[in-house]
Structure formats: structure tokens, C-alpha cells
C-alpha positions in Angstrom: 197.6 83.2 144.4 198.8 85.5 147.3 196.4 86.9 149.7 195.9 90.5 150.7 194.6 90.9 154.2 193.2 94.4 155.6 192.7 95.0 159.2 191.4 98.0 161.2 194.5 98.8 163.8 193.7 101.2 166.6 191.4 103.2 168.0 191.1 105.4 164.8 188.9 103.8 162.3 191.0 105.3 159.6 194.1 103.4 160.6 194.9 99.6 159.4 197.4 97.3 158.5 198.0 95.1 155.6 199.2 91.6 155.3 200.9 90.3 152.0 203.7 87.8 151.5 204.3 87.1 155.3 205.4 91.1 155.6 202.7 93.7 157.5 202.5 97.3 156.5 200.6 100.2 158.2 198.2 101.7 155.8 195.3 104.4 155.6 191.8 103.4 155.5 188.6 105.5 154.5 187.3 108.2 156.8 184.8 105.9 158.0 187.0 102.6 158.1 186.3 99.1 156.6 183.1 97.8 155.0 181.9 95.1 153.1 179.1 96.9 151.7 181.1 99.6 149.8 179.3 102.3 147.8 180.5 105.5 145.7 181.2 108.1 148.0 180.9 106.3 151.6 184.7 107.2 152.7 185.0 103.8 153.6 187.5 101.3 152.1 186.1 97.9 150.9 
């Protein structure tokens, strides 16, 4: 099974990186960054 890792990147909470299959990609996150307590409408990325 492959693992996807999403991390915060840079000073802006909405910039991130995704690592998958030994490759890293830049991505956009929710306006309020990453959370592990996701709720509909919170503008965050789970």
C-alpha cells in the first residue's frame, strides 16, 4: 500500500507539499491550514 504524506510548507498556512511514491509535489491547502479535527465549512484540509 502506498502512503500519501501532506505537510505544511512555508509561512502561509495554505501552502503545502504532498509526498507520494518518492515524489514531492506542491499543493494548496485549506485557508486555515491542516487539521486532524475536520468539520464541514472550516476551510481546513484533513
